[in-house]
Backbone bond lengths (Angstrom), bond angles and torsions (degrees), N, CA, C in turn:
res aa  C-N    CA-C-N  psi(-1)  N-CA   C-N-CA  omega(-1)  CA-C   N-CA-C  phi
1 M - - - 1.361 - - 1.560 114.13 -
2 T 1.362 116.49 131.17 1.432 117.10 -173.83 1.441 112.34 -73.05
3 E 1.435 118.88 174.18 1.401 125.45 175.17 1.503 112.45 -57.26
4 L 1.317 119.29 -50.83 1.432 124.40 176.18 1.447 111.87 -52.27
5 E 1.363 118.19 -47.84 1.522 120.86 178.95 1.425 113.46 -60.61
6 R 1.326 114.92 -36.60 1.597 116.92 -179.03 1.615 109.85 -70.21
7 I 1.305 115.51 -34.06 1.492 119.85 174.39 1.501 108.68 -65.69
8 A 1.370 117.82 -43.97 1.352 118.71 -177.93 1.578 113.17 -64.89
9 T 1.320 112.31 -36.17 1.486 115.76 174.57 1.483 115.76 -59.20
10 G 1.303 112.68 -28.22 1.521 117.40 177.09 1.481 111.01 -70.33
11 V 1.317 119.67 -35.04 1.392 127.66 171.34 1.550 113.63 -50.10
12 L 1.446 110.58 -53.53 1.390 120.77 177.38 1.460 113.89 -57.32
13 K 1.396 116.99 -43.18 1.545 119.57 -174.97 1.454 108.71 -68.32
14 G 1.349 118.79 -28.33 1.506 119.86 -178.47 1.496 105.24 -70.08
15 I 1.280 120.69 -47.52 1.445 129.67 178.74 1.522 110.50 -52.68
16 I 1.360 116.32 -50.49 1.458 124.75 -175.34 1.583 110.34 -63.80
17 N 1.487 112.18 -39.32 1.389 115.66 179.72 1.499 113.59 -68.26
18 A 1.285 115.63 -28.44 1.500 121.35 -179.12 1.516 113.04 -87.15
19 N 1.296 113.48 -42.51 1.468 117.13 -177.25 1.608 110.64 -136.86
20 P 1.294 113.78 69.46 1.562 123.14 -175.75 1.532 110.17 -52.00
21 D 1.401 115.50 -41.31 1.489 118.37 -175.80 1.475 113.69 -77.18
22 D 1.337 118.57 -10.09 1.443 116.80 -172.29 1.526 113.42 -100.54
23 V 1.408 118.48 2.60 1.390 121.67 -176.88 1.571 108.26 -104.21
24 C 1.362 118.45 139.54 1.387 121.74 -176.16 1.604 110.90 -66.58
25 Q 1.323 112.79 148.47 1.511 118.50 -174.63 1.573 110.62 -58.14
26 A 1.298 115.32 -34.96 1.463 122.53 -174.78 1.527 109.78 -59.38
27 W 1.435 114.13 -46.24 1.435 116.40 -177.32 1.586 109.84 -78.46
28 K 1.268 122.33 -32.84 1.375 123.18 177.20 1.521 107.47 -66.74
29 A 1.213 122.59 -41.50 1.519 123.96 176.65 1.467 114.56 -64.90
30 R 1.328 115.24 -44.82 1.482 119.58 -176.46 1.517 112.32 -126.99
31 P 1.313 116.79 82.67 1.494 120.99 179.69 1.502 111.69 -51.92
32 A 1.409 117.10 -36.56 1.434 123.78 -179.66 1.625 110.55 -55.71
33 A 1.311 114.61 -38.81 1.450 121.45 177.05 1.503 108.86 -63.76
34 F 1.327 120.86 -43.07 1.470 122.10 175.16 1.553 112.09 -62.47
35 A 1.374 115.38 -37.43 1.451 119.58 179.98 1.451 112.62 -60.17
36 A 1.398 109.56 -46.23 1.518 114.07 -172.87 1.650 107.08 -68.60
37 W 1.343 112.73 -40.21 1.510 118.82 179.74 1.470 107.43 -58.96
38 A 1.379 118.09 -46.01 1.468 123.01 -177.23 1.494 115.35 -58.20
39 V 1.332 119.09 -44.61 1.374 130.65 177.53 1.512 111.39 -63.40
40 A 1.245 113.64 -41.74 1.450 118.91 179.70 1.591 114.45 -76.77
41 N 1.295 111.86 -11.84 1.547 113.34 -178.04 1.555 109.42 -120.30
42 G 1.327 117.82 33.35 1.460 120.14 169.15 1.452 118.69 94.28
43 Y 1.341 118.47 11.77 1.570 116.26 -175.35 1.538 106.94 -68.51
44 A 1.261 115.85 144.12 1.447 127.62 172.74 1.546 107.63 -152.56
45 P 1.340 115.16 149.15 1.520 120.63 -177.98 1.550 105.39 -52.01
46 G 1.282 112.21 132.44 1.453 113.67 177.77 1.443 116.58 109.49
47 K 1.381 116.20 -26.68 1.375 128.73 -179.76 1.460 110.97 -80.96
48 K 1.339 122.27 139.91 1.386 125.52 172.72 1.493 116.13 -106.84
49 L 1.325 115.99 157.16 1.494 118.87 -178.40 1.606 106.80 -90.64
50 Y 1.352 114.59 132.58 1.374 120.76 179.13 1.563 113.52 -129.18
51 R 1.280 119.15 151.89 1.452 121.00 176.88 1.554 112.05 -99.25
52 M 1.231 117.12 136.38 1.460 126.29 179.86 1.519 105.68 -64.73
53 D 1.276 118.46 -46.74 1.469 124.17 176.66 1.525 106.63 -115.24
54 A 1.328 119.72 111.94 1.465 120.88 -174.47 1.532 110.09 -69.58
55 A 1.215 117.00 -15.38 1.499 120.61 -176.74 1.525 112.83 -81.29
56 Q 1.403 114.11 -16.15 1.439 124.99 -172.65 1.576 107.06 -99.34
57 N 1.317 121.10 164.43 1.491 123.09 -176.94 1.508 105.85 -79.73
58 Y 1.393 109.86 176.97 1.498 120.38 177.86 1.547 101.23 -85.35
59 T 1.305 116.76 111.39 1.420 129.26 179.30 1.571 108.94 -140.41
60 P 1.295 115.88 159.93 1.496 119.23 -179.62 1.493 111.49 -60.63
61 E 1.319 117.28 -32.19 1.521 119.16 -179.22 1.525 113.70 -79.42
62 N 1.338 116.22 -22.04 1.463 120.16 -177.99 1.543 118.40 -106.68
63 C 1.445 117.65 8.71 1.383 119.67 -173.58 1.519 111.56 -123.14
64 F 1.223 117.14 160.69 1.459 131.31 178.92 1.464 112.70 -156.46
65 F 1.316 116.96 157.01 1.528 123.56 174.71 1.520 109.95 -103.71
66 S 1.308 115.93 142.56 1.334 119.95 171.52 1.577 110.95 -154.36
67 S 1.342 112.02 151.81 1.463 116.67 -178.09 1.581 110.66 -85.39
68 A 1.316 119.13 -14.94 1.355 121.99 -179.64 1.519 107.89 -126.78
69 K 1.336 125.03 144.15 1.494 126.33 177.05 1.509 109.95 -63.55
70 P 1.370 116.56 125.07 1.424 117.50 179.84 1.579 115.84 -66.90
71 A 1.289 117.51 153.65 1.395 121.83 -178.79 1.491 110.16 -62.23
72 A 1.299 115.25 152.45 1.440 121.64 -178.73 1.520 109.74 -68.87
73 A 1.289 116.05 157.84 1.571 118.35 177.59 1.564 109.02 -58.58
74 P 1.359 118.24 147.96 1.403 123.87 10.10 1.480 113.30 -82.27
75 T 1.280 115.59 148.68 1.479 123.06 -169.69 1.595 108.83 -87.91
76 H 1.314 115.43 179.90 1.495 114.66 178.41 1.531 111.39 -77.91
77 Y 1.346 109.98 146.76 1.432 113.39 -179.81 1.536 107.71 -120.95
78 I 1.422 113.56 147.25 1.402 118.75 -170.13 1.647 103.00 -130.14
79 E 1.346 115.55 129.26 1.449 124.19 178.38 1.487 107.80 -100.29
80 H 1.251 121.09 127.51 1.566 122.12 174.67 1.494 111.97 -149.90
81 N 1.294 120.34 128.90 1.498 119.88 176.13 1.482 109.98 58.19
82 G 1.384 118.39 38.32 1.502 118.38 175.41 1.569 111.95 76.75
83 K 1.301 118.81 7.12 1.467 118.83 -178.12 1.634 108.09 -120.74
84 R 1.254 110.45 126.24 1.491 114.34 179.86 1.476 113.23 -109.74
85 Q 1.249 119.59 117.91 1.500 124.13 178.93 1.535 112.29 -133.21
86 S 1.279 112.37 164.32 1.545 116.89 172.77 1.534 106.66 -76.44
87 A 1.372 114.42 153.32 1.513 120.22 178.70 1.544 109.10 -53.08
88 A 1.198 118.50 -35.64 1.454 125.55 179.69 1.517 112.28 -57.14
89 E 1.425 113.93 -49.57 1.341 123.78 179.78 1.598 111.19 -64.54
90 W 1.361 111.35 -43.37 1.495 112.15 -179.07 1.600 108.77 -69.85
91 A 1.270 117.78 -29.37 1.536 121.16 177.65 1.536 106.84 -60.56
92 R 1.383 121.06 -44.45 1.331 127.77 -175.61 1.525 106.92 -71.53
93 E 1.302 122.41 -37.25 1.500 121.66 -178.64 1.514 112.16 -79.42
94 T 1.294 120.45 -37.53 1.475 125.24 -176.48 1.477 116.35 -81.85
95 G 1.485 114.57 -36.30 1.397 119.50 -172.24 1.546 109.31 90.93
96 I 1.292 117.74 2.48 1.477 124.06 174.80 1.465 107.32 -79.76
97 P 1.424 122.26 130.03 1.416 119.35 175.74 1.523 114.59 -62.73
98 Y 1.260 113.57 139.70 1.534 122.30 -177.10 1.473 110.18 -49.67
99 D 1.415 120.35 -48.73 1.392 123.92 -179.12 1.498 112.71 -59.07
100 T 1.317 118.73 -34.98 1.532 126.28 -179.61 1.622 104.42 -69.16
101 L 1.311 116.54 -46.60 1.526 114.53 176.12 1.509 116.25 -56.32
102 I 1.265 110.62 -45.87 1.484 112.81 -177.11 1.573 112.53 -64.03
103 S 1.355 109.10 -41.36 1.533 115.08 -176.87 1.564 105.49 -64.93
104 R 1.305 119.23 -40.59 1.471 117.85 179.92 1.581 111.28 -60.95
105 I 1.318 115.23 -44.62 1.504 117.70 -177.82 1.516 111.19 -62.25
106 K 1.368 114.65 -42.91 1.441 115.87 -173.62 1.652 107.82 -73.62
107 A 1.330 115.81 -20.56 1.505 120.31 178.17 1.522 110.61 -79.95
108 G 1.448 116.55 -1.63 1.398 119.05 176.71 1.518 115.77 92.24
109 W 1.276 118.69 8.14 1.454 123.37 174.77 1.465 112.58 -63.92
110 T 1.357 113.52 145.35 1.557 118.91 172.75 1.485 109.11 -67.69
111 N 1.346 118.41 155.44 1.458 122.04 175.18 1.474 114.54 -50.15
112 A 1.286 117.14 -40.95 1.494 119.59 179.61 1.527 113.89 -67.69
113 Q 1.367 113.00 -38.28 1.456 114.45 173.94 1.544 114.75 -66.28
114 A 1.368 113.16 -40.95 1.515 117.50 179.95 1.472 112.57 -60.11
115 L 1.300 112.95 -36.02 1.580 121.91 -179.32 1.442 111.69 -84.33
116 G 1.288 122.70 2.02 1.421 126.09 177.11 1.507 117.65 75.14
117 E 1.395 117.20 7.57 1.465 120.56 -177.87 1.534 110.62 -56.18
118 E 1.355 115.12 -49.59 1.458 116.34 -170.80 1.582 109.33 -65.35
119 A 1.346 112.59 -37.51 1.485 116.12 -178.47 1.600 109.46 -65.92
120 R 1.336 117.05 -34.25 1.420 120.31 -176.83 1.508 112.41 -72.53
121 R 1.434 116.93 -24.58 1.403 122.00 -171.22 1.558 107.27 -101.58
122 S 1.272 114.83 12.96 1.562 120.04 -173.14 1.569 110.53 -114.14
123 P 1.317 118.40 97.95 1.445 129.82 -1.23 1.635 107.36 -85.91
124 S 1.349 118.02 -27.31 1.350 119.64 -175.01 1.581 104.06 -156.29
125 E 1.385 113.23 165.63 1.472 116.49 179.65 1.525 111.29 -66.53
126 V 1.277 116.29 138.27 1.520 119.99 -176.40 1.547 105.18 -99.15
127 F 1.317 111.99 138.56 1.485 122.05 174.71 1.489 112.75 -110.71
128 V 1.356 112.03 141.00 1.582 115.23 177.40 1.456 106.11 -129.68
129 T 1.315 114.73 135.17 1.503 121.58 178.57 1.510 107.37 -106.57
130 Y 1.297 111.04 125.78 1.570 118.40 177.40 1.530 105.27 -147.90
131 D 1.352 107.28 139.92 1.535 118.73 176.18 1.458 110.38 53.40
132 G 1.323 119.57 35.53 1.469 120.28 175.88 1.429 115.83 85.71
133 R 1.487 115.73 3.20 1.437 114.96 -178.98 1.504 108.21 -122.92
134 S 1.320 115.72 147.14 1.481 120.23 -177.83 1.526 108.03 -123.48
135 Q 1.364 114.43 116.93 1.462 118.50 179.85 1.552 108.55 -140.91
136 S 1.362 110.92 164.72 1.411 118.09 -177.34 1.573 105.03 -77.57
137 L 1.420 115.47 163.28 1.412 121.11 -179.12 1.597 104.66 -65.18
138 T 1.277 119.81 -33.52 1.479 122.17 175.30 1.525 112.12 -55.64
139 E 1.300 111.41 -49.58 1.546 114.69 -178.55 1.476 113.51 -69.05
140 W 1.394 116.47 -36.59 1.428 120.48 -179.13 1.605 107.04 -62.59
141 S 1.390 111.79 -38.48 1.484 118.98 -174.74 1.505 107.47 -61.98
142 R 1.313 116.72 -44.66 1.438 123.40 -177.86 1.453 108.52 -62.49
143 E 1.390 118.19 -46.69 1.409 123.86 -174.21 1.536 115.28 -68.07
144 T 1.354 116.01 -43.22 1.429 123.11 -176.00 1.532 113.31 -92.89
145 G 1.322 120.29 -20.34 1.425 117.31 179.75 1.488 111.21 90.11
146 I 1.366 118.37 -8.54 1.460 121.36 179.40 1.526 110.65 -80.72
147 P 1.332 116.63 126.94 1.508 119.13 -178.70 1.517 113.03 -49.39
148 Y 1.331 118.49 144.02 1.404 125.68 -178.75 1.539 110.15 -56.76
149 D 1.436 116.44 -45.30 1.437 118.96 177.66 1.506 114.25 -55.13
150 T 1.266 118.30 -40.82 1.389 123.30 179.38 1.616 109.63 -62.49
151 L 1.321 112.90 -52.63 1.456 113.48 179.14 1.552 112.36 -57.72
152 Y 1.308 114.78 -43.09 1.517 115.71 -179.43 1.516 111.39 -63.88
153 G 1.315 118.66 -39.78 1.411 124.66 177.25 1.537 108.91 -55.68
154 R 1.302 117.71 -49.09 1.494 120.64 -178.81 1.495 109.64 -64.88
155 W 1.349 117.22 -37.65 1.523 121.09 -177.46 1.464 109.93 -66.73
156 C 1.322 117.68 -46.92 1.435 118.86 -174.48 1.550 115.90 -71.29
157 T 1.341 111.61 -14.01 1.586 116.39 178.11 1.447 108.80 -98.50
158 G 1.360 120.17 11.79 1.446 119.58 177.09 1.438 122.04 85.27
159 K 1.363 116.33 12.68 1.470 115.16 177.58 1.482 119.71 -69.52
160 K 1.391 114.98 149.10 1.440 117.65 -178.22 1.548 110.63 -70.79
161 P 1.312 118.83 156.54 1.529 120.45 -178.21 1.468 109.99 -48.07
162 A 1.384 121.98 -45.69 1.438 122.19 -171.76 1.565 108.83 -65.47
163 E 1.360 117.69 -32.87 1.433 122.10 177.94 1.573 109.68 -76.40
164 I 1.316 114.99 -38.36 1.495 115.91 175.08 1.482 116.68 -55.63
165 L 1.271 110.58 -35.30 1.525 117.84 -172.72 1.547 112.06 -101.43
166 K 1.208 118.13 1.23 1.511 124.11 -179.23 1.510 109.77 -68.67
167 K 1.370 121.79 127.46 1.390 122.37 179.73 1.548 108.64 -77.95
168 G 1.326 113.47 155.75 1.451 116.72 -175.80 1.486 117.61 84.09
169 H 1.296 118.24 -177.78 1.497 116.66 -174.70 1.524 107.81 -85.24
170 L 1.348 111.59 151.02 1.543 115.08 173.10 1.480 107.74 -98.92
171 K 1.382 116.21 150.75 1.384 118.66 177.94 1.473 113.68 -73.82
172 T 1.286 121.11 132.00 1.506 124.17 -177.23 1.491 114.31 -110.69
173 G 1.319 117.17 151.96 1.463 119.14 -174.67 1.589 111.36 -75.16
174 R 1.243 115.73 -173.33 1.506 122.41 178.31 1.487 109.57 -104.81
175 G 1.294 119.27 42.21 1.412 125.61 175.24 1.459 111.35 -67.29
176 A 1.466 112.65 -179.82 1.482 114.85 -178.24 1.485 110.86 -65.93
177 K 1.362 114.03 155.80 1.445 119.08 -179.07 1.547 112.85 -79.18
178 H 1.251 114.24 148.81 1.435 120.09 175.69 1.517 111.75 -109.92
179 Y 1.317 117.22 145.28 1.447 122.52 -172.57 1.538 115.05 -122.04
180 L 1.367 116.39 148.61 1.461 121.80 174.16 1.542 105.67 -128.05
181 T 1.351 114.52 145.86 1.548 118.22 172.96 1.563 104.96 -117.47
182 A 1.373 107.34 130.87 1.469 113.41 174.02 1.508 106.44 -159.82
183 D 1.331 116.27 153.63 1.462 121.57 176.60 1.592 111.05 53.91
184 G 1.384 115.25 31.57 1.441 121.16 173.21 1.657 111.65 79.48
185 R 1.229 113.82 14.14 1.410 122.29 -177.46 1.505 115.81 -130.54
186 T 1.291 119.41 141.36 1.476 126.35 176.28 1.539 109.74 -115.27
187 Q 1.343 112.65 123.18 1.470 115.01 -176.90 1.650 105.34 -141.25
188 S 1.237 115.41 163.34 1.457 121.69 174.11 1.533 105.94 -69.11
189 W 1.386 111.57 159.44 1.473 120.43 169.89 1.513 112.83 -50.22
190 A 1.248 114.90 -49.15 1.492 124.75 178.89 1.558 114.28 -55.97
191 A 1.348 112.59 -44.33 1.560 116.91 179.01 1.411 108.83 -71.41
192 W 1.328 124.32 -37.39 1.452 123.89 179.60 1.558 108.35 -68.16
193 S 1.293 113.56 -35.51 1.579 117.79 -179.18 1.443 106.42 -64.48
194 R 1.307 123.40 -44.11 1.454 124.38 -176.82 1.553 108.77 -68.78
195 E 1.318 116.72 -39.64 1.469 120.40 177.94 1.489 116.02 -66.17
196 T 1.288 117.56 -42.12 1.534 123.90 -166.57 1.612 107.25 -97.49
197 G 1.275 115.14 -26.45 1.539 117.55 -179.33 1.539 108.51 87.76
198 I 1.434 113.35 4.30 1.524 114.98 176.84 1.549 105.72 -88.80
199 S 1.380 113.71 133.21 1.445 120.30 -173.98 1.566 110.29 -58.28
200 Y 1.309 120.39 156.46 1.373 124.79 179.38 1.575 108.97 -65.08
201 E 1.237 114.96 -39.72 1.421 119.49 -174.04 1.523 108.18 -71.68
202 T 1.356 117.92 -38.14 1.556 118.05 173.61 1.501 110.61 -60.72
203 I 1.212 117.61 -41.43 1.570 122.38 -179.35 1.400 106.79 -60.08
204 R 1.388 120.77 -47.30 1.475 126.39 -176.88 1.541 105.36 -63.37
205 G 1.370 121.22 -42.59 1.475 120.69 -177.83 1.498 109.96 -64.77
206 R 1.338 120.86 -39.04 1.431 119.24 -175.84 1.581 111.84 -76.57
207 V 1.246 113.61 -23.00 1.466 121.17 179.37 1.597 101.64 -74.62
208 C 1.303 118.30 -47.02 1.502 120.61 179.15 1.456 110.87 -58.55
209 A 1.265 117.43 -39.37 1.475 125.48 -176.20 1.560 113.51 -71.13
210 G 1.401 110.84 -7.04 1.480 119.67 177.99 1.564 118.89 78.21
211 W 1.383 110.42 28.93 1.411 116.14 176.78 1.535 109.46 -80.23
212 P 1.366 115.33 144.58 1.453 116.14 176.44 1.512 115.25 -64.98
213 D 1.312 121.09 161.61 1.360 124.10 -169.92 1.540 113.41 -58.12
214 H 1.340 118.66 -45.28 1.473 126.10 -174.16 1.659 104.86 -63.41
215 K 1.255 112.37 -41.30 1.549 112.85 -176.09 1.530 108.49 -75.69
216 V 1.277 119.29 -33.20 1.408 119.50 174.24 1.534 113.14 -54.59
217 L 1.223 116.44 -32.41 1.540 124.60 -175.68 1.531 109.99 -102.63
218 G 1.356 115.94 1.64 1.512 111.62 175.53 1.461 111.23 76.68
219 L 1.363 120.59 20.59 1.515 122.20 -176.98 1.511 113.51 -111.87
220 P 1.383 115.35 148.83 1.455 114.01 178.17 1.497 116.53 -61.69
221 E 1.298 122.93 157.93 1.347 121.62 -177.36 1.495 117.52 -72.88
């Protein structure tokens, strides 16, 4: 278990101590599974775990991390392709973390961009075959809980299927640093990752998809 996963486990313990009956049995029985899910879904020190629907239990489908307490209901609604749903419902359907959707909308992204449609279609959907099954990255994202951007970043850097679909962070080499410029500042991917809470692999995936620097970081232009 990585240091970040150990910290995330502490978050779960605090919730269990306060609300033992509100946490799903899978997480209570296997804190390591929660830790892996947390890291794959944008956890960073300082972020808290929230429920999309406060009336439901703490489960992978109903939770997200945020550095600020979300506004009370009614929540944000997003309309796309003739379909209108709350951000929480889109998050469950697309596999994109709730906090990420809200950040994209506030940054001025179109609904299609916020929901990842443009990234998925650029240039075409990517399919990965693993353990005898071939699925699109979108489908693998929904099944594994790993953000689409992370999967795409691993794919475009030549990772093998087992590595693409591995939960948690992958070890990276000591190659040359990569930099992004936004808000009048230039920093390495790693520095931006620490500042924004966006995982390094997600940043890499967005860069590989051709996103401009400010959108990679969820910042206004």
